[in-house]
N, CA, C and O atoms as a GROMACS GRO file, in nm:
protein
  552
    1MET      N    1 -12.810   4.357  -6.357
    1MET     CA    2 -12.717   4.424  -6.268
    1MET      C    3 -12.684   4.329  -6.153
    1MET      O    4 -12.773   4.269  -6.093
    2THR      N    5 -12.557   4.316  -6.123
    2THR     CA    6 -12.515   4.232  -6.012
    2THR      C    7 -12.540   4.304  -5.879
    2THR      O    8 -12.563   4.425  -5.876
    3ALA      N    9 -12.536   4.228  -5.773
    3ALA     CA   10 -12.555   4.287  -5.640
    3ALA      C   11 -12.447   4.392  -5.612
    3ALA      O   12 -12.477   4.498  -5.557
    4GLN      N   13 -12.324   4.364  -5.651
    4GLN     CA   14 -12.216   4.460  -5.626
    4GLN      C   15 -12.235   4.586  -5.709
    4GLN      O   16 -12.206   4.696  -5.661
    5GLU      N   17 -12.283   4.573  -5.832
    5GLU     CA   18 -12.311   4.691  -5.914
    5GLU      C   19 -12.422   4.775  -5.852
    5GLU      O   20 -12.414   4.898  -5.852
    6LEU      N   21 -12.523   4.710  -5.800
    6LEU     CA   22 -12.631   4.782  -5.733
    6LEU      C   23 -12.576   4.863  -5.617
    6LEU      O   24 -12.607   4.981  -5.602
    7VAL      N   25 -12.494   4.800  -5.535
    7VAL     CA   26 -12.434   4.868  -5.420
    7VAL      C   27 -12.347   4.985  -5.466
    7VAL      O   28 -12.354   5.094  -5.409
    8ASP      N   29 -12.266   4.961  -5.568
    8ASP     CA   30 -12.175   5.065  -5.616
    8ASP      C   31 -12.250   5.185  -5.675
    8ASP      O   32 -12.206   5.298  -5.659
    9ARG      N   33 -12.361   5.163  -5.742
    9ARG     CA   34 -12.436   5.270  -5.806
    9ARG      C   35 -12.534   5.341  -5.712
    9ARG      O   36 -12.577   5.453  -5.739
   10PHE      N   37 -12.567   5.277  -5.605
   10PHE     CA   38 -12.673   5.324  -5.516
   10PHE      C   39 -12.649   5.468  -5.467
   10PHE      O   40 -12.739   5.551  -5.473
   11GLY      N   41 -12.531   5.496  -5.422
   11GLY     CA   42 -12.499   5.628  -5.368
   11GLY      C   43 -12.500   5.739  -5.471
   11GLY      O   44 -12.510   5.857  -5.436
   12ARG      N   45 -12.490   5.703  -5.598
   12ARG     CA   46 -12.491   5.803  -5.704
   12ARG      C   47 -12.632   5.830  -5.757
   12ARG      O   48 -12.650   5.912  -5.847
   13SER      N   49 -12.730   5.760  -5.703
   13SER     CA   50 -12.869   5.775  -5.748
   13SER      C   51 -12.943   5.870  -5.656
   13SER      O   52 -12.904   5.891  -5.541
   14ASN      N   53 -13.051   5.929  -5.709
   14ASN     CA   54 -13.134   6.013  -5.622
   14ASN      C   55 -13.228   5.923  -5.540
   14ASN      O   56 -13.235   5.802  -5.562
   15ALA      N   57 -13.298   5.982  -5.446
   15ALA     CA   58 -13.383   5.905  -5.355
   15ALA      C   59 -13.487   5.823  -5.428
   15ALA      O   60 -13.512   5.708  -5.392
   16ASP      N   61 -13.550   5.880  -5.530
   16ASP     CA   62 -13.652   5.807  -5.605
   16ASP      C   63 -13.592   5.687  -5.677
   16ASP      O   64 -13.652   5.580  -5.680
   17GLU      N   65 -13.474   5.704  -5.735
   17GLU     CA   66 -13.407   5.593  -5.803
   17GLU      C   67 -13.366   5.485  -5.702
   17GLU      O   68 -13.378   5.366  -5.731
   18ARG      N   69 -13.318   5.526  -5.586
   18ARG     CA   70 -13.282   5.428  -5.482
   18ARG      C   71 -13.405   5.351  -5.437
   18ARG      O   72 -13.400   5.229  -5.419
   19PHE      N   73 -13.516   5.422  -5.418
   19PHE     CA   74 -13.641   5.359  -5.378
   19PHE      C   75 -13.684   5.256  -5.483
   19PHE      O   76 -13.715   5.142  -5.449
   20GLN      N   77 -13.685   5.296  -5.610
   20GLN     CA   78 -13.728   5.206  -5.718
   20GLN      C   79 -13.634   5.085  -5.730
   20GLN      O   80 -13.680   4.974  -5.755
   21THR      N   81 -13.507   5.106  -5.713
   21THR     CA   82 -13.411   4.996  -5.720
   21THR      C   83 -13.442   4.892  -5.613
   21THR      O   84 -13.443   4.772  -5.640
   22LEU      N   85 -13.466   4.938  -5.492
   22LEU     CA   86 -13.497   4.845  -5.383
   22LEU      C   87 -13.635   4.783  -5.399
   22LEU      O   88 -13.656   4.667  -5.365
   23ARG      N   89 -13.728   4.860  -5.450
   23ARG     CA   90 -13.865   4.812  -5.470
   23ARG      C   91 -13.868   4.694  -5.568
   23ARG      O   92 -13.949   4.602  -5.552
   24LEU      N   93 -13.779   4.698  -5.668
   24LEU     CA   94 -13.776   4.594  -5.772
   24LEU      C   95 -13.672   4.486  -5.745
   24LEU      O   96 -13.655   4.396  -5.827
   25LEU      N   97 -13.604   4.494  -5.634
   25LEU     CA   98 -13.494   4.402  -5.603
   25LEU      C   99 -13.544   4.259  -5.583
   25LEU      O  100 -13.637   4.234  -5.506
   26VAL      N  101 -13.481   4.168  -5.655
   26VAL     CA  102 -13.504   4.025  -5.637
   26VAL      C  103 -13.367   3.961  -5.622
   26VAL      O  104 -13.302   3.928  -5.721
   27PRO      N  105 -13.322   3.943  -5.498
   27PRO     CA  106 -13.187   3.891  -5.476
   27PRO      C  107 -13.173   3.746  -5.522
   27PRO      O  108 -13.265   3.665  -5.505
   28GLY      N  109 -13.060   3.716  -5.581
   28GLY     CA  110 -13.026   3.578  -5.615
   28GLY      C  111 -12.963   3.508  -5.496
   28GLY      O  112 -12.929   3.572  -5.396
   29GLU      N  113 -12.947   3.379  -5.506
   29GLU     CA  114 -12.891   3.301  -5.395
   29GLU      C  115 -12.753   3.349  -5.352
   29GLU      O  116 -12.721   3.350  -5.234
   30ALA      N  117 -12.671   3.388  -5.447
   30ALA     CA  118 -12.533   3.427  -5.416
   30ALA      C  119 -12.520   3.573  -5.374
   30ALA      O  120 -12.411   3.619  -5.342
   31ASP      N  121 -12.630   3.647  -5.374
   31ASP     CA  122 -12.625   3.791  -5.346
   31ASP      C  123 -12.625   3.826  -5.197
   31ASP      O  124 -12.587   3.938  -5.160
   32SER      N  125 -12.665   3.736  -5.112
   32SER     CA  126 -12.682   3.768  -4.970
   32SER      C  127 -12.558   3.820  -4.900
   32SER      O  128 -12.570   3.913  -4.820
   33PRO      N  129 -12.438   3.766  -4.926
   33PRO     CA  130 -12.321   3.821  -4.858
   33PRO      C  131 -12.295   3.969  -4.890
   33PRO      O  132 -12.240   4.041  -4.808
   34VAL      N  133 -12.334   4.013  -5.009
   34VAL     CA  134 -12.317   4.153  -5.048
   34VAL      C  135 -12.438   4.235  -5.005
   34VAL      O  136 -12.422   4.343  -4.947
   35LEU      N  137 -12.556   4.185  -5.034
   35LEU     CA  138 -12.678   4.263  -5.008
   35LEU      C  139 -12.718   4.268  -4.861
   35LEU      O  140 -12.774   4.369  -4.817
   36GLY      N  141 -12.690   4.166  -4.785
   36GLY     CA  142 -12.728   4.166  -4.643
   36GLY      C  143 -12.672   4.287  -4.569
   36GLY      O  144 -12.749   4.366  -4.514
   37PRO      N  145 -12.540   4.303  -4.566
   37PRO     CA  146 -12.484   4.419  -4.496
   37PRO      C  147 -12.528   4.552  -4.558
   37PRO      O  148 -12.550   4.650  -4.487
   38PHE      N  149 -12.540   4.556  -4.692
   38PHE     CA  150 -12.583   4.677  -4.760
   38PHE      C  151 -12.726   4.715  -4.720
   38PHE      O  152 -12.752   4.831  -4.687
   39LEU      N  153 -12.818   4.620  -4.722
   39LEU     CA  154 -12.957   4.650  -4.687
   39LEU      C  155 -12.968   4.692  -4.540
   39LEU      O  156 -13.043   4.784  -4.508
   40LEU      N  157 -12.894   4.626  -4.453
   40LEU     CA  158 -12.897   4.664  -4.311
   40LEU      C  159 -12.842   4.805  -4.292
   40LEU      O  160 -12.899   4.884  -4.217
   41ALA      N  161 -12.732   4.837  -4.358
   41ALA     CA  162 -12.674   4.971  -4.347
   41ALA      C  163 -12.771   5.076  -4.399
   41ALA      O  164 -12.787   5.182  -4.338
   42THR      N  165 -12.837   5.047  -4.510
   42THR     CA  166 -12.933   5.141  -4.568
   42THR      C  167 -13.051   5.159  -4.473
   42THR      O  168 -13.096   5.272  -4.452
   43ALA      N  169 -13.101   5.052  -4.418
   43ALA     CA  170 -13.215   5.058  -4.326
   43ALA      C  171 -13.183   5.139  -4.201
   43ALA      O  172 -13.270   5.206  -4.145
   44GLN      N  173 -13.059   5.134  -4.157
   44GLN     CA  174 -13.019   5.200  -4.033
   44GLN      C  175 -12.968   5.342  -4.054
   44GLN      O  176 -12.939   5.413  -3.957
   45ASP      N  177 -12.956   5.385  -4.179
   45ASP     CA  178 -12.902   5.517  -4.211
   45ASP      C  179 -13.009   5.624  -4.192
   45ASP      O  180 -13.096   5.641  -4.278
   46VAL      N  181 -13.004   5.695  -4.080
   46VAL     CA  182 -13.107   5.796  -4.050
   46VAL      C  183 -13.100   5.916  -4.145
   46VAL      O  184 -13.194   5.995  -4.150
   47ALA      N  185 -12.992   5.930  -4.219
   47ALA     CA  186 -12.982   6.038  -4.318
   47ALA      C  187 -13.051   6.000  -4.449
   47ALA      O  188 -13.074   6.086  -4.534
   48GLU      N  189 -13.083   5.874  -4.465
   48GLU     CA  190 -13.148   5.825  -4.587
   48GLU      C  191 -13.296   5.857  -4.583
   48GLU      O  192 -13.356   5.867  -4.476
   49ASP      N  193 -13.356   5.874  -4.699
   49ASP     CA  194 -13.500   5.896  -4.712
   49ASP      C  195 -13.575   5.780  -4.646
   49ASP      O  196 -13.537   5.664  -4.663
   50ASP      N  197 -13.682   5.810  -4.571
   50ASP     CA  198 -13.752   5.705  -4.497
   50ASP      C  199 -13.812   5.600  -4.590
   50ASP      O  200 -13.817   5.483  -4.552
   51LEU      N  201 -13.858   5.637  -4.708
   51LEU     CA  202 -13.914   5.538  -4.800
   51LEU      C  203 -13.807   5.442  -4.851
   51LEU      O  204 -13.834   5.324  -4.873
   52VAL      N  205 -13.686   5.492  -4.869
   52VAL     CA  206 -13.575   5.407  -4.910
   52VAL      C  207 -13.540   5.311  -4.796
   52VAL      O  208 -13.517   5.193  -4.820
   53ARG      N  209 -13.538   5.362  -4.676
   53ARG     CA  210 -13.509   5.276  -4.560
   53ARG      C  211 -13.613   5.166  -4.546
   53ARG      O  212 -13.578   5.050  -4.520
   54VAL      N  213 -13.740   5.201  -4.564
   54VAL     CA  214 -13.848   5.102  -4.554
   54VAL      C  215 -13.833   4.996  -4.663
   54VAL      O  216 -13.852   4.878  -4.636
   55GLU      N  217 -13.799   5.036  -4.784
   55GLU     CA  218 -13.780   4.938  -4.892
   55GLU      C  219 -13.660   4.847  -4.863
   55GLU      O  220 -13.664   4.728  -4.895
   56ALA      N  221 -13.556   4.901  -4.804
   56ALA     CA  222 -13.442   4.816  -4.766
   56ALA      C  223 -13.486   4.712  -4.664
   56ALA      O  224 -13.447   4.596  -4.673
   57ILE      N  225 -13.567   4.754  -4.569
   57ILE     CA  226 -13.619   4.661  -4.468
   57ILE      C  227 -13.705   4.553  -4.534
   57ILE      O  228 -13.693   4.435  -4.501
   58ARG      N  229 -13.791   4.594  -4.624
   58ARG     CA  230 -13.879   4.497  -4.691
   58ARG      C  231 -13.802   4.398  -4.776
   58ARG      O  232 -13.850   4.286  -4.799
   59ALA      N  233 -13.683   4.435  -4.823
   59ALA     CA  234 -13.602   4.345  -4.905
   59ALA      C  235 -13.524   4.244  -4.821
   59ALA      O  236 -13.484   4.140  -4.873
   60ILE      N  237 -13.501   4.272  -4.697
   60ILE     CA  238 -13.419   4.184  -4.613
   60ILE      C  239 -13.475   4.042  -4.607
   60ILE      O  240 -13.397   3.948  -4.622
   61PRO      N  241 -13.603   4.020  -4.585
   61PRO     CA  242 -13.653   3.882  -4.582
   61PRO      C  243 -13.640   3.806  -4.715
   61PRO      O  244 -13.660   3.685  -4.718
   62LEU      N  245 -13.609   3.876  -4.823
   62LEU     CA  246 -13.592   3.811  -4.954
   62LEU      C  247 -13.455   3.748  -4.970
   62LEU      O  248 -13.431   3.672  -5.064
   63LEU      N  249 -13.365   3.777  -4.877
   63LEU     CA  250 -13.229   3.724  -4.886
   63LEU      C  251 -13.229   3.573  -4.865
   63LEU      O  252 -13.323   3.516  -4.810
   64ASP      N  253 -13.122   3.509  -4.910
   64ASP     CA  254 -13.101   3.367  -4.885
   64ASP      C  255 -13.027   3.356  -4.752
   64ASP      O  256 -12.917   3.408  -4.736
   65PHE      N  257 -13.087   3.288  -4.658
   65PHE     CA  258 -13.030   3.282  -4.523
   65PHE      C  259 -12.960   3.148  -4.497
   65PHE      O  260 -12.976   3.089  -4.391
   66ALA      N  261 -12.883   3.103  -4.594
   66ALA     CA  262 -12.804   2.981  -4.576
   66ALA      C  263 -12.702   3.000  -4.464
   66ALA      O  264 -12.666   2.904  -4.395
   67ASP      N  265 -12.656   3.122  -4.446
   67ASP     CA  266 -12.561   3.154  -4.339
   67ASP      C  267 -12.642   3.190  -4.214
   67ASP      O  268 -12.707   3.295  -4.212
   68PRO      N  269 -12.639   3.107  -4.111
   68PRO     CA  270 -12.719   3.135  -3.991
   68PRO      C  271 -12.680   3.265  -3.921
   68PRO      O  272 -12.762   3.327  -3.853
   69ASP      N  273 -12.555   3.307  -3.937
   69ASP     CA  274 -12.512   3.433  -3.876
   69ASP      C  275 -12.584   3.552  -3.939
   69ASP      O  276 -12.613   3.651  -3.871
   70LEU      N  277 -12.613   3.544  -4.069
   70LEU     CA  278 -12.682   3.652  -4.137
   70LEU      C  279 -12.824   3.670  -4.083
   70LEU      O  280 -12.868   3.783  -4.062
   71VAL      N  281 -12.893   3.563  -4.061
   71VAL     CA  282 -13.030   3.576  -4.009
   71VAL      C  283 -13.029   3.634  -3.868
   71VAL      O  284 -13.116   3.714  -3.834
   72VAL      N  285 -12.933   3.596  -3.787
   72VAL     CA  286 -12.923   3.649  -3.651
   72VAL      C  287 -12.892   3.799  -3.657
   72VAL      O  288 -12.954   3.878  -3.585
   73THR      N  289 -12.798   3.837  -3.741
   73THR     CA  290 -12.763   3.978  -3.756
   73THR      C  291 -12.882   4.059  -3.804
   73THR      O  292 -12.909   4.167  -3.752
   74CYS      N  293 -12.954   4.007  -3.902
   74CYS     CA  294 -13.072   4.078  -3.955
   74CYS      C  295 -13.181   4.088  -3.849
   74CYS      O  296 -13.240   4.195  -3.832
   75ARG      N  297 -13.208   3.979  -3.778
   75ARG     CA  298 -13.312   3.981  -3.676
   75ARG      C  299 -13.279   4.084  -3.567
   75ARG      O  300 -13.366   4.162  -3.526
   76GLU      N  301 -13.155   4.084  -3.522
   76GLU     CA  302 -13.115   4.178  -3.417
   76GLU      C  303 -13.128   4.323  -3.465
   76GLU      O  304 -13.176   4.409  -3.391
   77ALA      N  305 -13.084   4.349  -3.588
   77ALA     CA  306 -13.091   4.485  -3.642
   77ALA      C  307 -13.236   4.529  -3.662
   77ALA      O  308 -13.271   4.642  -3.628
   78LEU      N  309 -13.319   4.441  -3.715
   78LEU     CA  310 -13.460   4.476  -3.734
   78LEU      C  311 -13.529   4.499  -3.600
   78LEU      O  312 -13.610   4.591  -3.587
   79PHE      N  313 -13.499   4.417  -3.503
   79PHE     CA  314 -13.560   4.433  -3.372
   79PHE      C  315 -13.518   4.566  -3.310
   79PHE      O  316 -13.600   4.636  -3.250
   80ARG      N  317 -13.392   4.601  -3.327
   80ARG     CA  318 -13.343   4.730  -3.275
   80ARG      C  319 -13.414   4.846  -3.344
   80ARG      O  320 -13.456   4.941  -3.278
   81LEU      N  321 -13.429   4.838  -3.475
   81LEU     CA  322 -13.500   4.942  -3.549
   81LEU      C  323 -13.646   4.950  -3.504
   81LEU      O  324 -13.700   5.060  -3.487
   82ALA      N  325 -13.708   4.836  -3.484
   82ALA     CA  326 -13.849   4.833  -3.443
   82ALA      C  327 -13.868   4.898  -3.306
   82ALA      O  328 -13.974   4.954  -3.278
   83GLY      N  329 -13.768   4.890  -3.222
   83GLY     CA  330 -13.782   4.944  -3.088
   83GLY      C  331 -13.725   5.082  -3.066
   83GLY      O  332 -13.766   5.152  -2.973
   84GLU      N  333 -13.631   5.123  -3.150
   84GLU     CA  334 -13.557   5.245  -3.120
   84GLU      C  335 -13.562   5.353  -3.226
   84GLU      O  336 -13.532   5.469  -3.195
   85ASP      N  337 -13.599   5.321  -3.348
   85ASP     CA  338 -13.592   5.423  -3.453
   85ASP      C  339 -13.692   5.533  -3.428
   85ASP      O  340 -13.802   5.507  -3.378
   86GLU      N  341 -13.656   5.655  -3.462
   86GLU     CA  342 -13.745   5.770  -3.441
   86GLU      C  343 -13.858   5.775  -3.543
   86GLU      O  344 -13.961   5.837  -3.518
   87ASP      N  345 -13.840   5.712  -3.658
   87ASP     CA  346 -13.938   5.716  -3.766
   87ASP      C  347 -14.037   5.600  -3.749
   87ASP      O  348 -13.997   5.483  -3.750
   88TRP      N  349 -14.165   5.632  -3.733
   88TRP     CA  350 -14.263   5.525  -3.710
   88TRP      C  351 -14.278   5.435  -3.831
   88TRP      O  352 -14.310   5.317  -3.815
   89ASP      N  353 -14.256   5.485  -3.953
   89ASP     CA  354 -14.261   5.399  -4.073
   89ASP      C  355 -14.153   5.292  -4.066
   89ASP      O  356 -14.178   5.176  -4.099
   90VAL      N  357 -14.036   5.331  -4.022
   90VAL     CA  358 -13.925   5.238  -4.011
   90VAL      C  359 -13.953   5.136  -3.901
   90VAL      O  360 -13.931   5.016  -3.920
   91ARG      N  361 -14.002   5.183  -3.786
   91ARG     CA  362 -14.037   5.089  -3.677
   91ARG      C  363 -14.141   4.989  -3.725
   91ARG      O  364 -14.131   4.869  -3.696
   92ASN      N  365 -14.240   5.037  -3.797
   92ASN     CA  366 -14.346   4.951  -3.847
   92ASN      C  367 -14.291   4.845  -3.942
   92ASN      O  368 -14.317   4.726  -3.924
   93ALA      N  369 -14.215   4.888  -4.042
   93ALA     CA  370 -14.160   4.794  -4.140
   93ALA      C  371 -14.067   4.693  -4.074
   93ALA      O  372 -14.072   4.574  -4.105
   94ALA      N  373 -13.984   4.740  -3.983
   94ALA     CA  374 -13.889   4.650  -3.917
   94ALA      C  375 -13.961   4.549  -3.828
   94ALA      O  376 -13.927   4.431  -3.829
   95GLY      N  377 -14.059   4.595  -3.754
   95GLY     CA  378 -14.134   4.504  -3.667
   95GLY      C  379 -14.206   4.396  -3.745
   95GLY      O  380 -14.210   4.281  -3.702
   96CYS      N  381 -14.262   4.432  -3.858
   96CYS     CA  382 -14.331   4.335  -3.943
   96CYS      C  383 -14.232   4.239  -4.008
   96CYS      O  384 -14.258   4.119  -4.016
   97ALA      N  385 -14.118   4.291  -4.054
   97ALA     CA  386 -14.020   4.209  -4.126
   97ALA      C  387 -13.958   4.102  -4.037
   97ALA      O  388 -13.916   3.997  -4.087
   98VAL      N  389 -13.951   4.127  -3.908
   98VAL     CA  390 -13.894   4.029  -3.815
   98VAL      C  391 -13.963   3.893  -3.832
   98VAL      O  392 -13.900   3.789  -3.821
   99PHE      N  393 -14.093   3.896  -3.857
   99PHE     CA  394 -14.169   3.771  -3.865
   99PHE      C  395 -14.163   3.704  -4.001
   99PHE      O  396 -14.225   3.600  -4.023
  100ASP      N  397 -14.088   3.763  -4.094
  100ASP     CA  398 -14.065   3.700  -4.223
  100ASP      C  399 -13.926   3.637  -4.232
  100ASP      O  400 -13.886   3.588  -4.338
  101LEU      N  401 -13.853   3.639  -4.122
  101LEU     CA  402 -13.719   3.579  -4.118
  101LEU      C  403 -13.727   3.437  -4.064
  101LEU      O  404 -13.816   3.406  -3.984
  102PRO      N  405 -13.636   3.350  -4.106
  102PRO     CA  406 -13.630   3.216  -4.048
  102PRO      C  407 -13.607   3.224  -3.897
  102PRO      O  408 -13.532   3.309  -3.849
  103GLY      N  409 -13.671   3.137  -3.824
  103GLY     CA  410 -13.652   3.132  -3.678
  103GLY      C  411 -13.720   3.245  -3.603
  103GLY      O  412 -13.681   3.278  -3.491
  104ALA      N  413 -13.822   3.304  -3.663
  104ALA     CA  414 -13.889   3.420  -3.602
  104ALA      C  415 -13.955   3.388  -3.469
  104ALA      O  416 -13.989   3.479  -3.393
  105GLU      N  417 -13.974   3.262  -3.440
  105GLU     CA  418 -14.040   3.228  -3.313
  105GLU      C  419 -13.964   3.280  -3.192
  105GLU      O  420 -14.023   3.303  -3.087
  106VAL      N  421 -13.832   3.299  -3.204
  106VAL     CA  422 -13.756   3.353  -3.092
  106VAL      C  423 -13.789   3.500  -3.065
  106VAL      O  424 -13.753   3.554  -2.960
  107SER      N  425 -13.856   3.564  -3.160
  107SER     CA  426 -13.889   3.706  -3.146
  107SER      C  427 -14.029   3.732  -3.090
  107SER      O  428 -14.065   3.847  -3.066
  108ILE      N  429 -14.106   3.628  -3.069
  108ILE     CA  430 -14.246   3.647  -3.030
  108ILE      C  431 -14.258   3.723  -2.898
  108ILE      O  432 -14.319   3.830  -2.894
  109GLU      N  433 -14.202   3.672  -2.793
  109GLU     CA  434 -14.218   3.736  -2.662
  109GLU      C  435 -14.147   3.871  -2.654
  109GLU      O  436 -14.204   3.967  -2.602
  110PRO      N  437 -14.022   3.881  -2.704
  110PRO     CA  438 -13.960   4.015  -2.703
  110PRO      C  439 -14.040   4.118  -2.783
  110PRO      O  440 -14.047   4.235  -2.744
  111MET      N  441 -14.100   4.076  -2.894
  111MET     CA  442 -14.178   4.169  -2.974
  111MET      C  443 -14.306   4.210  -2.901
  111MET      O  444 -14.348   4.326  -2.910
  112ARG      N  445 -14.366   4.119  -2.830
  112ARG     CA  446 -14.484   4.155  -2.752
  112ARG      C  447 -14.449   4.261  -2.647
  112ARG      O  448 -14.526   4.354  -2.625
  113ALA      N  449 -14.335   4.248  -2.584
  113ALA     CA  450 -14.291   4.348  -2.486
  113ALA      C  451 -14.262   4.481  -2.555
  113ALA      O  452 -14.296   4.587  -2.503
  114LEU      N  453 -14.200   4.476  -2.671
  114LEU     CA  454 -14.171   4.598  -2.746
  114LEU      C  455 -14.301   4.667  -2.787
  114LEU      O  456 -14.311   4.789  -2.779
  115LEU      N  457 -14.400   4.590  -2.830
  115LEU     CA  458 -14.528   4.647  -2.872
  115LEU      C  459 -14.599   4.716  -2.756
  115LEU      O  460 -14.668   4.817  -2.776
  116ALA      N  461 -14.583   4.664  -2.637
  116ALA     CA  462 -14.648   4.725  -2.520
  116ALA      C  463 -14.595   4.866  -2.496
  116ALA      O  464 -14.665   4.950  -2.439
  117ALA      N  465 -14.472   4.892  -2.540
  117ALA     CA  466 -14.412   5.025  -2.520
  117ALA      C  467 -14.423   5.115  -2.644
  117ALA      O  468 -14.384   5.231  -2.639
  118GLU      N  469 -14.475   5.062  -2.754
  118GLU     CA  470 -14.483   5.138  -2.879
  118GLU      C  471 -14.587   5.250  -2.867
  118GLU      O  472 -14.703   5.222  -2.836
  119PRO      N  473 -14.547   5.376  -2.891
  119PRO     CA  474 -14.640   5.487  -2.875
  119PRO      C  475 -14.742   5.503  -2.989
  119PRO      O  476 -14.850   5.558  -2.968
  120GLU      N  477 -14.709   5.455  -3.109
  120GLU     CA  478 -14.797   5.473  -3.224
  120GLU      C  479 -14.894   5.356  -3.238
  120GLU      O  480 -14.852   5.241  -3.252
  121GLU      N  481 -15.023   5.387  -3.233
  121GLU     CA  482 -15.125   5.283  -3.246
  121GLU      C  483 -15.114   5.209  -3.380
  121GLU      O  484 -15.128   5.087  -3.386
  122PHE      N  485 -15.088   5.284  -3.487
  122PHE     CA  486 -15.074   5.224  -3.620
  122PHE      C  487 -14.966   5.116  -3.620
  122PHE      O  488 -14.985   5.008  -3.674
  123VAL      N  489 -14.852   5.147  -3.561
  123VAL     CA  490 -14.741   5.052  -3.556
  123VAL      C  491 -14.779   4.932  -3.470
  123VAL      O  492 -14.755   4.817  -3.509
  124ARG      N  493 -14.839   4.956  -3.356
  124ARG     CA  494 -14.883   4.845  -3.270
  124ARG      C  495 -14.976   4.752  -3.344
  124ARG      O  496 -14.960   4.630  -3.338
  125GLU      N  497 -15.074   4.808  -3.416
  125GLU     CA  498 -15.171   4.726  -3.487
  125GLU      C  499 -15.107   4.647  -3.601
  125GLU      O  500 -15.134   4.528  -3.617
  126ASN      N  501 -15.022   4.712  -3.679
  126ASN     CA  502 -14.960   4.642  -3.792
  126ASN      C  503 -14.866   4.531  -3.747
  126ASN      O  504 -14.871   4.420  -3.800
  127VAL      N  505 -14.781   4.561  -3.651
  127VAL     CA  506 -14.686   4.459  -3.606
  127VAL      C  507 -14.760   4.347  -3.533
  127VAL      O  508 -14.722   4.231  -3.545
  128SER      N  509 -14.864   4.381  -3.459
  128SER     CA  510 -14.946   4.277  -3.396
  128SER      C  511 -15.010   4.189  -3.502
  128SER      O  512 -15.020   4.068  -3.484
  129GLY      N  513 -15.055   4.250  -3.611
  129GLY     CA  514 -15.112   4.174  -3.722
  129GLY      C  515 -15.009   4.081  -3.785
  129GLY      O  516 -15.041   3.966  -3.816
  130ALA      N  517 -14.886   4.129  -3.803
  130ALA     CA  518 -14.779   4.045  -3.858
  130ALA      C  519 -14.751   3.929  -3.764
  130ALA      O  520 -14.726   3.817  -3.810
  131LEU      N  521 -14.754   3.954  -3.635
  131LEU     CA  522 -14.734   3.848  -3.537
  131LEU      C  523 -14.846   3.745  -3.545
  131LEU      O  524 -14.820   3.624  -3.544
  132ARG      N  525 -14.971   3.791  -3.554
  132ARG     CA  526 -15.084   3.698  -3.564
  132ARG      C  527 -15.073   3.612  -3.691
  132ARG      O  528 -15.098   3.492  -3.686
  133LEU      N  529 -15.036   3.673  -3.803
  133LEU     CA  530 -15.018   3.597  -3.927
  133LEU      C  531 -14.907   3.494  -3.913
  133LEU      O  532 -14.921   3.380  -3.959
  134PHE      N  533 -14.799   3.533  -3.850
  134PHE     CA  534 -14.689   3.439  -3.828
  134PHE      C  535 -14.738   3.321  -3.745
  134PHE      O  536 -14.707   3.206  -3.777
  135LEU      N  537 -14.811   3.346  -3.639
  135LEU     CA  538 -14.859   3.239  -3.552
  135LEU      C  539 -14.955   3.146  -3.627
  135LEU      O  540 -14.955   3.025  -3.602
  136ARG      N  541 -15.035   3.200  -3.716
  136ARG     CA  542 -15.126   3.116  -3.795
  136ARG      C  543 -15.050   3.028  -3.894
  136ARG      O  544 -15.090   2.915  -3.920
  137ARG      N  545 -14.940   3.079  -3.948
  137ARG     CA  546 -14.861   3.002  -4.046
  137ARG      C  547 -14.785   2.889  -3.982
  137ARG      O  548 -14.750   2.792  -4.049
  138ARG      N  549 -14.760   2.898  -3.853
  138ARG     CA  550 -14.678   2.795  -3.786
  138ARG      C  551 -14.749   2.669  -3.777
  138ARG      O  552 -14.696   2.572  -3.724
   0.00000   0.00000   0.00000
């Protein structure tokens, strides 16, 4: 299935099918222009099932970031989700995914400030763990 076919069929699938589609997604190099905006829109759609949103977030770092604008757009959107989304699962996934994007070092200090305001201990611990892993990999 091509990236465009996935996008076209997505809305006609039930939540479990959408979840499984994203769970098994392995984007090709040429898929990023189609999948990037689609995954971001899915992640930000508060009407979407939270598990589907989380899988969309987890798929974002799998994209090919040859276009520097795409990585900036993804980083900004993930950071916004990590700080503002009402669903703690989404905040958790987005906060962790930020550190799997190219150039994540620019997110270190802003993420530390965001974590200081995070009300859920689980989210604070997971995102802090993702930050520690990122720092070790550098």
